LUMDREN-404935 format. One record per residue (C-alpha): residue number from 0; residue in one letter; x, y, z. Coordinates in steps of 0.05 Angstrom, whole numbers, plus 32768, in hexadecimal, padded with zeros to 4 digits. Example, Ala and Ser with C-alpha at 12.3 -4.5 7.8 and 13.67 -1.06 7.14 Angstrom:
// residues 2
ATOM   num   residuo      X      Y      Z
ATOM     0         A   80F6   7FA6   809C
ATOM     1         S   8111   7FEB   808F
END
This chain:
// residues 51
ATOM   num   residuo      X      Y      Z
ATOM     0         X   81B0   8118   7F7F
ATOM     1         X   81EC   80EF   7F6A
ATOM     2         X   81EB   80B2   7F3C
ATOM     3         X   81F8   807F   7F73
ATOM     4         X   81BB   8096   7F99
ATOM     5         X   8190   8093   7F5A
ATOM     6         X   81A8   804C   7F4C
ATOM     7         X   819A   8039   7F94
ATOM     8         X   8152   8052   7F8D
ATOM     9         X   8149   8029   7F4E
ATOM    10         X   8164   7FEA   7F70
ATOM    11         X   8136   7FF7   7FAB
ATOM    12         X   80FB   7FFA   7F7B
ATOM    13         X   8112   7FBA   7F58
ATOM    14         X   80FE   7F8C   7F90
ATOM    15         X   80B6   7FA5   7F94
ATOM    16         X   80B1   7FA1   7F49
ATOM    17         X   80C3   7F57   7F49
ATOM    18         X   809A   7F43   7F85
ATOM    19         X   8060   7F72   7F77
ATOM    20         X   8059   7F5C   7F2F
ATOM    21         X   8056   7F14   7F46
ATOM    22         X   8020   7F25   7F78
ATOM    23         X   7FF9   7F4E   7F44
ATOM    24         X   7FFB   7F13   7F14
ATOM    25         X   7FE5   7EE2   7F4A
ATOM    26         X   7FAA   7F0E   7F5F
ATOM    27         X   7F91   7F26   7F1C
ATOM    28         X   7FAB   7EEE   7EEE
ATOM    29         X   7FBF   7F1A   7EB3
ATOM    30         X   7FFC   7F3D   7E9A
ATOM    31         X   7FD6   7F7D   7E90
ATOM    32         X   7FD3   7F87   7EDB
ATOM    33         X   801D   7F7A   7EE0
ATOM    34         X   802B   7FAF   7EAB
ATOM    35         X   7FFF   7FE1   7ECF
ATOM    36         X   8023   7FD2   7F11
ATOM    37         X   8067   7FDB   7EF1
ATOM    38         X   8053   801D   7ED0
ATOM    39         X   8039   8038   7F12
ATOM    40         X   8079   8022   7F36
ATOM    41         X   80A5   8041   7F00
ATOM    42         X   8080   8083   7F03
ATOM    43         X   8087   8084   7F4F
ATOM    44         X   80D2   8074   7F49
ATOM    45         X   80D9   80AA   7F14
ATOM    46         X   80BC   80DC   7F44
ATOM    47         X   80F2   80CA   7F77
ATOM    48         X   812A   80CE   7F44
ATOM    49         X   8114   810F   7F24
ATOM    50         X   811A   8135   7F66
END
């Protein structure tokens, strides 16, 4: 997989990270839930990039 495709995948996961972390904070009211959400999203994105 070339570098442009990897960067595109990271950009595509950037939008859910911003929106999803705001939703996680609004629902649970703590930054711990935001950190957990970001770690899960990063591990999922890492799985796509490592292929």
